FIKOLZA-1660 file (N, C-alpha, C; in steps of 0.1 Angstrom, whole numbers, plus 5000, padded with zeros to 4 digits):
% residues 219
   i   px   py   pz ch aa at
   1 4922 5092 5279  A  X  N
   1 4909 5094 5262  A  X CA
   1 4908 5106 5260  A  X  C
   2 4905 5114 5250  A  X  N
   2 4898 5126 5242  A  X CA
   2 4885 5125 5239  A  X  C
   3 4883 5137 5249  A  X  N
   3 4863 5133 5251  A  X CA
   3 4860 5135 5245  A  X  C
   4 4852 5131 5238  A  X  N
   4 4838 5131 5222  A  X CA
   4 4832 5141 5226  A  X  C
   5 4825 5151 5215  A  X  N
   5 4813 5157 5216  A  X CA
   5 4801 5154 5213  A  X  C
   6 4796 5156 5216  A  X  N
   6 4774 5152 5213  A  X CA
   6 4776 5148 5196  A  X  C
   7 4779 5161 5195  A  X  N
   7 4776 5159 5174  A  X CA
   7 4786 5147 5170  A  X  C
   8 4797 5145 5182  A  X  N
   8 4805 5132 5168  A  X CA
   8 4802 5121 5179  A  X  C
   9 4791 5118 5189  A  X  N
   9 4784 5104 5190  A  X CA
   9 4780 5105 5181  A  X  C
  10 4770 5111 5175  A  X  N
  10 4757 5111 5162  A  X CA
  10 4765 5104 5151  A  X  C
  11 4779 5110 5153  A  X  N
  11 4788 5104 5139  A  X CA
  11 4790 5091 5139  A  X  C
  12 4789 5085 5154  A  X  N
  12 4797 5069 5155  A  X CA
  12 4782 5060 5155  A  X  C
  13 4774 5069 5159  A  X  N
  13 4762 5061 5157  A  X CA
  13 4764 5059 5139  A  X  C
  14 4765 5068 5136  A  X  N
  14 4760 5065 5120  A  X CA
  14 4775 5058 5113  A  X  C
  15 4783 5059 5112  A  X  N
  15 4795 5050 5112  A  X CA
  15 4789 5032 5110  A  X  C
  16 4785 5029 5118  A  X  N
  16 4778 5013 5123  A  X CA
  16 4766 5014 5113  A  X  C
  17 4759 5029 5112  A  X  N
  17 4746 5018 5096  A  X CA
  17 4749 5010 5088  A  X  C
  18 4736 5004 5088  A  X  N
  18 4740 4997 5078  A  X CA
  18 4738 5000 5065  A  X  C
  19 4735 5010 5061  A  X  N
  19 4735 5016 5047  A  X CA
  19 4745 5027 5045  A  X  C
  20 4754 5021 5034  A  X  N
  20 4770 5021 5030  A  X CA
  20 4767 5039 5030  A  X  C
  21 4756 5044 5025  A  X  N
  21 4762 5059 5021  A  X CA
  21 4758 5066 5030  A  X  C
  22 4752 5063 5045  A  X  N
  22 4750 5068 5053  A  X CA
  22 4763 5067 5061  A  X  C
  23 4769 5057 5059  A  X  N
  23 4786 5056 5067  A  X CA
  23 4795 5067 5055  A  X  C
  24 4800 5066 5045  A  X  N
  24 4805 5075 5042  A  X CA
  24 4799 5090 5042  A  X  C
  25 4783 5096 5045  A  X  N
  25 4787 5109 5049  A  X CA
  25 4789 5106 5062  A  X  C
  26 4785 5099 5074  A  X  N
  26 4793 5103 5085  A  X CA
  26 4809 5100 5086  A  X  C
  27 4817 5093 5077  A  X  N
  27 4829 5099 5073  A  X CA
  27 4833 5106 5071  A  X  C
  28 4830 5114 5058  A  X  N
  28 4832 5129 5059  A  X CA
  28 4829 5136 5063  A  X  C
  29 4818 5137 5070  A  X  N
  29 4815 5149 5079  A  X CA
  29 4832 5144 5094  A  X  C
  30 4834 5136 5097  A  X  N
  30 4845 5133 5110  A  X CA
  30 4858 5142 5099  A  X  C
  31 4859 5143 5088  A  X  N
  31 4868 5148 5084  A  X CA
  31 4866 5163 5079  A  X  C
  32 4854 5164 5080  A  X  N
  32 4852 5178 5072  A  X CA
  32 4852 5191 5091  A  X  C
  33 4848 5183 5100  A  X  N
  33 4850 5186 5109  A  X CA
  33 4857 5178 5126  A  X  C
  34 4874 5181 5120  A  X  N
  34 4876 5167 5128  A  X CA
  34 4879 5168 5142  A  X  C
  35 4878 5160 5150  A  X  N
  35 4875 5158 5165  A  X CA
  35 4886 5147 5168  A  X  C
  36 4893 5155 5180  A  X  N
  36 4905 5142 5184  A  X CA
  36 4901 5128 5191  A  X  C
  37 4883 5136 5192  A  X  N
  37 4879 5123 5205  A  X CA
  37 4874 5108 5192  A  X  C
  38 4876 5114 5179  A  X  N
  38 4866 5103 5173  A  X CA
  38 4882 5094 5169  A  X  C
  39 4895 5097 5167  A  X  N
  39 4906 5086 5163  A  X CA
  39 4901 5075 5171  A  X  C
  40 4903 5068 5178  A  X  N
  40 4898 5050 5181  A  X CA
  40 4891 5047 5174  A  X  C
  41 4877 5055 5175  A  X  N
  41 4865 5052 5166  A  X CA
  41 4870 5050 5151  A  X  C
  42 4874 5061 5145  A  X  N
  42 4880 5057 5133  A  X CA
  42 4887 5044 5131  A  X  C
  43 4898 5047 5139  A  X  N
  43 4907 5033 5133  A  X CA
  43 4896 5018 5135  A  X  C
  44 4894 5025 5151  A  X  N
  44 4881 5006 5149  A  X CA
  44 4874 5001 5135  A  X  C
  45 4869 5020 5132  A  X  N
  45 4859 5014 5117  A  X CA
  45 4867 5011 5102  A  X  C
  46 4878 5015 5105  A  X  N
  46 4888 5010 5091  A  X CA
  46 4891 4995 5096  A  X  C
  47 4889 4989 5103  A  X  N
  47 4890 4981 5107  A  X CA
  47 4882 4965 5101  A  X  C
  48 4873 4973 5102  A  X  N
  48 4862 4962 5093  A  X CA
  48 4852 4965 5084  A  X  C
  49 4853 4977 5079  A  X  N
  49 4846 4989 5069  A  X CA
  49 4848 4982 5057  A  X  C
  50 4832 4976 5051  A  X  N
  50 4836 4967 5039  A  X CA
  50 4833 4974 5022  A  X  C
  51 4830 4986 5031  A  X  N
  51 4828 4997 5017  A  X CA
  51 4842 4999 5017  A  X  C
  52 4844 4997 4997  A  X  N
  52 4859 5004 4994  A  X CA
  52 4862 5023 5001  A  X  C
  53 4852 5027 4994  A  X  N
  53 4848 5035 4993  A  X CA
  53 4850 5046 5007  A  X  C
  54 4845 5040 5015  A  X  N
  54 4838 5042 5029  A  X CA
  54 4854 5042 5034  A  X  C
  55 4860 5033 5033  A  X  N
  55 4871 5029 5040  A  X CA
  55 4883 5041 5035  A  X  C
  56 4880 5050 5021  A  X  N
  56 4891 5058 5015  A  X CA
  56 4891 5067 5022  A  X  C
  57 4876 5072 5027  A  X  N
  57 4871 5086 5033  A  X CA
  57 4872 5084 5048  A  X  C
  58 4877 5073 5055  A  X  N
  58 4877 5075 5070  A  X CA
  58 4889 5077 5067  A  X  C
  59 4899 5070 5063  A  X  N
  59 4916 5076 5056  A  X CA
  59 4917 5086 5055  A  X  C
  60 4910 5099 5050  A  X  N
  60 4905 5111 5044  A  X CA
  60 4903 5115 5060  A  X  C
  61 4893 5116 5066  A  X  N
  61 4892 5115 5082  A  X CA
  61 4904 5119 5091  A  X  C
  62 4909 5106 5092  A  X  N
  62 4922 5107 5098  A  X CA
  62 4933 5115 5098  A  X  C
  63 4937 5116 5080  A  X  N
  63 4948 5125 5078  A  X CA
  63 4942 5138 5081  A  X  C
  64 4932 5141 5081  A  X  N
  64 4927 5156 5089  A  X CA
  64 4930 5162 5104  A  X  C
  65 4935 5146 5112  A  X  N
  65 4935 5151 5127  A  X CA
  65 4953 5152 5129  A  X  C
  66 4960 5156 5138  A  X  N
  66 4972 5161 5143  A  X CA
  66 4978 5141 5140  A  X  C
  67 4990 5147 5134  A  X  N
  67 5000 5134 5129  A  X CA
  67 5003 5129 5145  A  X  C
  68 5004 5136 5155  A  X  N
  68 5014 5130 5165  A  X CA
  68 5003 5124 5178  A  X  C
  69 4991 5126 5168  A  X  N
  69 4971 5120 5176  A  X CA
  69 4976 5105 5166  A  X  C
  70 4976 5109 5151  A  X  N
  70 4972 5096 5146  A  X CA
  70 4981 5084 5142  A  X  C
  71 4991 5093 5143  A  X  N
  71 5004 5080 5137  A  X CA
  71 5010 5072 5149  A  X  C
  72 5010 5070 5164  A  X  N
  72 5011 5059 5170  A  X CA
  72 5002 5052 5175  A  X  C
  73 4984 5052 5173  A  X  N
  73 4978 5044 5171  A  X CA
  73 4975 5037 5163  A  X  C
  74 4980 5043 5146  A  X  N
  74 4981 5036 5138  A  X CA
  74 4995 5027 5134  A  X  C
  75 5001 5030 5143  A  X  N
  75 5013 5023 5142  A  X CA
  75 5012 5012 5154  A  X  C
  76 5005 5012 5156  A  X  N
  76 4998 4998 5166  A  X CA
  76 4988 4989 5157  A  X  C
  77 4980 4995 5147  A  X  N
  77 4971 4990 5144  A  X CA
  77 4981 4977 5139  A  X  C
  78 4994 4979 5133  A  X  N
  78 5003 4969 5126  A  X CA
  78 5004 4958 5132  A  X  C
  79 5005 4961 5145  A  X  N
  79 5003 4947 5148  A  X CA
  79 4993 4939 5150  A  X  C
  80 4977 4944 5145  A  X  N
  80 4967 4938 5144  A  X CA
  80 4968 4923 5139  A  X  C
  81 4964 4916 5143  A  X  N
  81 4961 4899 5137  A  X CA
  81 4948 4903 5127  A  X  C
  82 4940 4913 5128  A  X  N
  82 4934 4914 5115  A  X CA
  82 4941 4921 5103  A  X  C
  83 4936 4916 5089  A  X  N
  83 4947 4921 5074  A  X CA
  83 4939 4931 5074  A  X  C
  84 4931 4935 5076  A  X  N
  84 4921 4948 5071  A  X CA
  84 4928 4961 5081  A  X  C
  85 4932 4955 5091  A  X  N
  85 4937 4965 5100  A  X CA
  85 4956 4969 5098  A  X  C
  86 4961 4962 5095  A  X  N
  86 4973 4966 5092  A  X CA
  86 4973 4972 5078  A  X  C
  87 4961 4966 5068  A  X  N
  87 4964 4979 5053  A  X CA
  87 4961 4982 5055  A  X  C
  88 4948 4987 5060  A  X  N
  88 4941 5000 5066  A  X CA
  88 4954 5014 5075  A  X  C
  89 4957 5012 5079  A  X  N
  89 4966 5017 5088  A  X CA
  89 4977 5018 5079  A  X  C
  90 4986 5009 5074  A  X  N
  90 4999 5013 5058  A  X CA
  90 4989 5022 5051  A  X  C
  91 4979 5023 5044  A  X  N
  91 4978 5032 5037  A  X CA
  91 4975 5046 5040  A  X  C
  92 4971 5045 5049  A  X  N
  92 4965 5059 5063  A  X CA
  92 4984 5065 5065  A  X  C
  93 4989 5058 5064  A  X  N
  93 5000 5060 5071  A  X CA
  93 5009 5068 5054  A  X  C
  94 5008 5064 5047  A  X  N
  94 5008 5071 5033  A  X CA
  94 5006 5081 5029  A  X  C
  95 4997 5083 5032  A  X  N
  95 4991 5093 5030  A  X CA
  95 4994 5103 5041  A  X  C
  96 4993 5103 5050  A  X  N
  96 5000 5108 5059  A  X CA
  96 5017 5114 5060  A  X  C
  97 5022 5106 5054  A  X  N
  97 5037 5107 5052  A  X CA
  97 5042 5111 5061  A  X  C
  98 5042 5107 5072  A  X  N
  98 5053 5110 5081  A  X CA
  98 5065 5098 5081  A  X  C
  99 5073 5102 5081  A  X  N
  99 5086 5096 5082  A  X CA
  99 5094 5089 5090  A  X  C
 100 5084 5095 5105  A  X  N
 100 5086 5086 5116  A  X CA
 100 5085 5071 5115  A  X  C
 101 5074 5070 5110  A  X  N
 101 5065 5055 5110  A  X CA
 101 5077 5047 5104  A  X  C
 102 5083 5050 5096  A  X  N
 102 5091 5042 5080  A  X CA
 102 5100 5031 5091  A  X  C
 103 5105 5033 5103  A  X  N
 103 5108 5016 5110  A  X CA
 103 5103 5010 5115  A  X  C
 104 5086 5012 5113  A  X  N
 104 5078 5000 5114  A  X CA
 104 5072 4990 5104  A  X  C
 105 5084 4998 5091  A  X  N
 105 5075 4990 5082  A  X CA
 105 5086 4979 5077  A  X  C
 106 5085 4963 5083  A  X  N
 106 5087 4958 5087  A  X CA
 106 5097 4950 5073  A  X  C
 107 5100 4945 5070  A  X  N
 107 5104 4931 5060  A  X CA
 107 5092 4919 5061  A  X  C
 108 5089 4924 5072  A  X  N
 108 5072 4906 5074  A  X CA
 108 5060 4916 5075  A  X  C
 109 5059 4929 5074  A  X  N
 109 5051 4938 5067  A  X CA
 109 5050 4942 5052  A  X  C
 110 5064 4936 5044  A  X  N
 110 5066 4943 5029  A  X CA
 110 5062 4924 5026  A  X  C
 111 5066 4916 5034  A  X  N
 111 5062 4900 5028  A  X CA
 111 5051 4894 5035  A  X  C
 112 5044 4904 5039  A  X  N
 112 5027 4894 5045  A  X CA
 112 5022 4889 5035  A  X  C
 113 5019 4877 5043  A  X  N
 113 5010 4865 5033  A  X CA
 113 4996 4872 5030  A  X  C
 114 4991 4880 5031  A  X  N
 114 4983 4888 5021  A  X CA
 114 4982 4896 5021  A  X  C
 115 4976 4895 5002  A  X  N
 115 4985 4905 4992  A  X CA
 115 4978 4921 4999  A  X  C
 116 4970 4920 5005  A  X  N
 116 4963 4934 5006  A  X CA
 116 4972 4945 5015  A  X  C
 117 4973 4937 5026  A  X  N
 117 4983 4941 5037  A  X CA
 117 4998 4941 5031  A  X  C
 118 5002 4936 5019  A  X  N
 118 5013 4933 5011  A  X CA
 118 5018 4943 5003  A  X  C
 119 5006 4947 4997  A  X  N
 119 5006 4962 4981  A  X CA
 119 5007 4976 4993  A  X  C
 120 4994 4972 5003  A  X  N
 120 4993 4987 5011  A  X CA
 120 5010 4988 5015  A  X  C
 121 5017 4978 5024  A  X  N
 121 5031 4978 5025  A  X CA
 121 5037 4990 5014  A  X  C
 122 5037 4982 5008  A  X  N
 122 5046 4984 4990  A  X CA
 122 5046 4999 4992  A  X  C
 123 5029 5000 4990  A  X  N
 123 5036 5014 4983  A  X CA
 123 5034 5023 4997  A  X  C
 124 5030 5023 5006  A  X  N
 124 5040 5029 5023  A  X CA
 124 5052 5032 5021  A  X  C
 125 5064 5022 5020  A  X  N
 125 5073 5023 5022  A  X CA
 125 5083 5025 5009  A  X  C
 126 5071 5033 4998  A  X  N
 126 5081 5039 4987  A  X CA
 126 5079 5056 4989  A  X  C
 127 5068 5056 5001  A  X  N
 127 5064 5070 5003  A  X CA
 127 5078 5073 5017  A  X  C
 128 5080 5063 5023  A  X  N
 128 5080 5071 5038  A  X CA
 128 5098 5064 5037  A  X  C
 129 5102 5055 5026  A  X  N
 129 5122 5052 5026  A  X CA
 129 5127 5066 5030  A  X  C
 130 5140 5062 5039  A  X  N
 130 5148 5079 5041  A  X CA
 130 5156 5076 5023  A  X  C
 131 5162 5087 5025  A  X  N
 131 5175 5084 5015  A  X CA
 131 5183 5081 5018  A  X  C
 132 5191 5068 5013  A  X  N
 132 5197 5061 5013  A  X CA
 132 5198 5050 5012  A  X  C
 133 5181 5050 5016  A  X  N
 133 5179 5032 5019  A  X CA
 133 5172 5029 5005  A  X  C
 134 5167 5031 4996  A  X  N
 134 5163 5027 4983  A  X CA
 134 5166 5023 4982  A  X  C
 135 5176 5011 4977  A  X  N
 135 5184 5000 4972  A  X CA
 135 5181 4990 4977  A  X  C
 136 5179 4992 4994  A  X  N
 136 5176 4984 5002  A  X CA
 136 5165 4978 4999  A  X  C
 137 5158 4984 5001  A  X  N
 137 5135 4985 5002  A  X CA
 137 5139 4978 4985  A  X  C
 138 5144 4986 4976  A  X  N
 138 5142 4975 4963  A  X CA
 138 5146 4964 4964  A  X  C
 139 5155 4958 4963  A  X  N
 139 5163 4944 4967  A  X CA
 139 5148 4934 4978  A  X  C
 140 5144 4941 4985  A  X  N
 140 5132 4940 4994  A  X CA
 140 5120 4933 4979  A  X  C
 141 5119 4944 4977  A  X  N
 141 5103 4943 4967  A  X CA
 141 5110 4933 4959  A  X  C
 142 5119 4932 4952  A  X  N
 142 5122 4926 4941  A  X CA
 142 5122 4911 4946  A  X  C
 143 5122 4911 4952  A  X  N
 143 5131 4895 4958  A  X CA
 143 5111 4886 4965  A  X  C
 144 5100 4901 4959  A  X  N
 144 5088 4896 4952  A  X CA
 144 5078 4896 4938  A  X  C
 145 5090 4892 4931  A  X  N
 145 5085 4893 4916  A  X CA
 145 5079 4880 4915  A  X  C
 146 5071 4886 4907  A  X  N
 146 5064 4867 4901  A  X CA
 146 5052 4862 4911  A  X  C
 147 5048 4873 4925  A  X  N
 147 5039 4871 4931  A  X CA
 147 5028 4875 4933  A  X  C
 148 5019 4867 4930  A  X  N
 148 5005 4874 4933  A  X CA
 148 4996 4873 4914  A  X  C
 149 4986 4874 4919  A  X  N
 149 4978 4878 4901  A  X CA
 149 4985 4891 4897  A  X  C
 150 4976 4898 4883  A  X  N
 150 4978 4907 4876  A  X CA
 150 4978 4920 4885  A  X  C
 151 4968 4922 4890  A  X  N
 151 4968 4933 4906  A  X CA
 151 4979 4935 4912  A  X  C
 152 4982 4921 4916  A  X  N
 152 4992 4920 4932  A  X CA
 152 5008 4929 4920  A  X  C
 153 5010 4920 4908  A  X  N
 153 5025 4923 4900  A  X CA
 153 5023 4937 4891  A  X  C
 154 5012 4942 4894  A  X  N
 154 5014 4953 4886  A  X CA
 154 5014 4966 4900  A  X  C
 155 5003 4963 4911  A  X  N
 155 5014 4971 4923  A  X CA
 155 5025 4971 4922  A  X  C
 156 5033 4959 4925  A  X  N
 156 5048 4953 4930  A  X CA
 156 5059 4967 4916  A  X  C
 157 5050 4963 4909  A  X  N
 157 5060 4971 4893  A  X CA
 157 5058 4983 4900  A  X  C
 158 5052 4990 4901  A  X  N
 158 5045 5004 4904  A  X CA
 158 5051 5006 4917  A  X  C
 159 5055 5004 4931  A  X  N
 159 5062 5006 4940  A  X CA
 159 5077 5005 4932  A  X  C
 160 5080 4991 4926  A  X  N
 160 5095 4990 4929  A  X CA
 160 5102 5007 4914  A  X  C
 161 5087 5012 4901  A  X  N
 161 5095 5019 4896  A  X CA
 161 5093 5037 4905  A  X  C
 162 5086 5036 4912  A  X  N
 162 5085 5048 4923  A  X CA
 162 5097 5049 4932  A  X  C
 163 5107 5038 4930  A  X  N
 163 5116 5041 4932  A  X CA
 163 5136 5048 4923  A  X  C
 164 5126 5044 4916  A  X  N
 164 5135 5055 4900  A  X CA
 164 5146 5042 4898  A  X  C
 165 5158 5048 4892  A  X  N
 165 5165 5039 4887  A  X CA
 165 5179 5027 4890  A  X  C
 166 5177 5034 4909  A  X  N
 166 5177 5022 4919  A  X CA
 166 5177 5015 4913  A  X  C
 167 5165 5007 4910  A  X  N
 167 5162 4997 4912  A  X CA
 167 5166 4987 4901  A  X  C
 168 5172 4992 4890  A  X  N
 168 5183 4987 4881  A  X CA
 168 5192 4971 4887  A  X  C
 169 5197 4971 4894  A  X  N
 169 5211 4957 4891  A  X CA
 169 5195 4950 4899  A  X  C
 170 5185 4954 4908  A  X  N
 170 5180 4940 4916  A  X CA
 170 5173 4938 4900  A  X  C
 171 5166 4942 4894  A  X  N
 171 5156 4936 4883  A  X CA
 171 5170 4928 4876  A  X  C
 172 5180 4934 4873  A  X  N
 172 5190 4920 4866  A  X CA
 172 5188 4915 4870  A  X  C
 173 5188 4910 4884  A  X  N
 173 5196 4901 4888  A  X CA
 173 5184 4882 4887  A  X  C
 174 5168 4898 4890  A  X  N
 174 5158 4892 4885  A  X CA
 174 5156 4887 4873  A  X  C
 175 5163 4890 4861  A  X  N
 175 5160 4886 4849  A  X CA
 175 5168 4875 4849  A  X  C
 176 5176 4868 4857  A  X  N
 176 5188 4854 4855  A  X CA
 176 5182 4845 4869  A  X  C
 177 5166 4847 4869  A  X  N
 177 5162 4843 4887  A  X CA
 177 5154 4825 4871  A  X  C
 178 5155 4816 4881  A  X  N
 178 5157 4803 4875  A  X CA
 178 5139 4804 4871  A  X  C
 179 5130 4807 4877  A  X  N
 179 5120 4809 4877  A  X CA
 179 5116 4819 4864  A  X  C
 180 5105 4812 4857  A  X  N
 180 5102 4825 4843  A  X CA
 180 5092 4831 4846  A  X  C
 181 5078 4831 4857  A  X  N
 181 5076 4840 4860  A  X CA
 181 5080 4850 4867  A  X  C
 182 5093 4849 4871  A  X  N
 182 5097 4861 4880  A  X CA
 182 5109 4867 4868  A  X  C
 183 5112 4861 4859  A  X  N
 183 5119 4868 4851  A  X CA
 183 5110 4874 4843  A  X  C
 184 5096 4871 4838  A  X  N
 184 5089 4880 4826  A  X CA
 184 5086 4889 4835  A  X  C
 185 5082 4891 4848  A  X  N
 185 5075 4901 4859  A  X CA
 185 5089 4913 4855  A  X  C
 186 5097 4905 4862  A  X  N
 186 5111 4920 4859  A  X CA
 186 5109 4928 4850  A  X  C
 187 5116 4914 4834  A  X  N
 187 5111 4925 4823  A  X CA
 187 5106 4932 4821  A  X  C
 188 5087 4932 4827  A  X  N
 188 5078 4942 4825  A  X CA
 188 5079 4950 4837  A  X  C
 189 5084 4955 4845  A  X  N
 189 5089 4964 4853  A  X CA
 189 5102 4974 4852  A  X  C
 190 5109 4964 4842  A  X  N
 190 5118 4971 4836  A  X CA
 190 5115 4983 4827  A  X  C
 191 5106 4972 4816  A  X  N
 191 5102 4985 4808  A  X CA
 191 5088 4997 4813  A  X  C
 192 5086 4990 4824  A  X  N
 192 5078 5002 4829  A  X CA
 192 5083 5015 4830  A  X  C
 193 5096 5010 4843  A  X  N
 193 5110 5020 4847  A  X CA
 193 5112 5031 4830  A  X  C
 194 5117 5023 4821  A  X  N
 194 5118 5030 4810  A  X CA
 194 5105 5034 4804  A  X  C
 195 5091 5034 4798  A  X  N
 195 5084 5039 4796  A  X CA
 195 5070 5039 4807  A  X  C
 196 5065 5046 4821  A  X  N
 196 5059 5052 4823  A  X CA
 196 5044 5043 4821  A  X  C
 197 5041 5049 4805  A  X  N
 197 5031 5051 4798  A  X CA
 197 5032 5033 4791  A  X  C
 198 5037 5029 4792  A  X  N
 198 5040 5012 4787  A  X CA
 198 5023 5008 4790  A  X  C
 199 5016 4994 4783  A  X  N
 199 5002 4987 4787  A  X CA
 199 5011 4975 4798  A  X  C
 200 5011 4976 4808  A  X  N
 200 5014 4964 4817  A  X CA
 200 5015 4951 4811  A  X  C
 201 5002 4945 4803  A  X  N
 201 4996 4935 4799  A  X CA
 201 5006 4932 4790  A  X  C
 202 5010 4943 4778  A  X  N
 202 5018 4939 4769  A  X CA
 202 5030 4936 4770  A  X  C
 203 5034 4945 4783  A  X  N
 203 5049 4936 4788  A  X CA
 203 5050 4925 4796  A  X  C
 204 5035 4924 4801  A  X  N
 204 5040 4907 4809  A  X CA
 204 5043 4899 4793  A  X  C
 205 5033 4900 4785  A  X  N
 205 5035 4892 4772  A  X CA
 205 5046 4888 4768  A  X  C
 206 5049 4902 4759  A  X  N
 206 5063 4905 4752  A  X CA
 206 5075 4895 4763  A  X  C
 207 5073 4901 4775  A  X  N
 207 5086 4891 4778  A  X CA
 207 5083 4881 4783  A  X  C
 208 5076 4874 4788  A  X  N
 208 5072 4856 4785  A  X CA
 208 5077 4851 4774  A  X  C
 209 5074 4864 4762  A  X  N
 209 5079 4852 4750  A  X CA
 209 5090 4857 4745  A  X  C
 210 5099 4867 4751  A  X  N
 210 5113 4867 4753  A  X CA
 210 5120 4862 4756  A  X  C
 211 5114 4849 4772  A  X  N
 211 5120 4841 4780  A  X CA
 211 5116 4828 4773  A  X  C
 212 5105 4821 4767  A  X  N
 212 5100 4817 4757  A  X CA
 212 5112 4813 4744  A  X  C
 213 5114 4823 4738  A  X  N
 213 5124 4822 4728  A  X CA
 213 5141 4824 4732  A  X  C
 214 5142 4824 4739  A  X  N
 214 5158 4827 4747  A  X CA
 214 5164 4841 4744  A  X  C
 215 5173 4851 4751  A  X  N
 215 5173 4858 4746  A  X CA
 215 5179 4861 4740  A  X  C
 216 5180 4859 4731  A  X  N
 216 5194 4860 4714  A  X CA
 216 5178 4863 4706  A  X  C
 217 5169 4849 4704  A  X  N
 217 5161 4849 4692  A  X CA
 217 5151 4864 4697  A  X  C
 218 5150 4864 4713  A  X  N
 218 5140 4877 4716  A  X CA
 218 5143 4884 4715  A  X  C
 219 5155 4892 4713  A  X  N
 219 5161 4904 4712  A  X CA
 219 5158 4912 4703  A  X  C
% end
């Protein structure tokens, strides 16, 4: 274990403070003066921190440390029973961008029952996917079209669109799915691919209208 200096010991106390502003400042300080001795404490805090902005600062602090130190520990967090630990580890891996982490982005994470974990896995996957494996990733992502609420569907669409034109075959197949929600989501995603500035809600509404009218009347 890497020893912690006295200043970092004070930061540890601040990271556990009741006041979120104090925790945010502590996370900022941890990133401003990176201390390898803090990596385990930062990861542990990521798993339980309730404030979004503090979690994001904790991720930034972790990205300031050497990848050879943080990545193995982040990969271990992916096996945690705590959903937030998995989600934050995936988010941090996507920010670090070390492609050696790709094998750890498993199908089970991409299909995780927890929406936040799945969303983080989708984002990490499109950052880390090796050249030549984009089509298989597109298939895995497209299999979840129609999942969740608007925020979840938008995250999935954005992840798919980030892969580019390779997603077209998977979208075409999804547009023949028996579930109208899947078909609608696939059409909305295709429109985002064609026009990234298009409004997602409008796309979904239009896709549902086309599904309801049928391809000939809705075209």
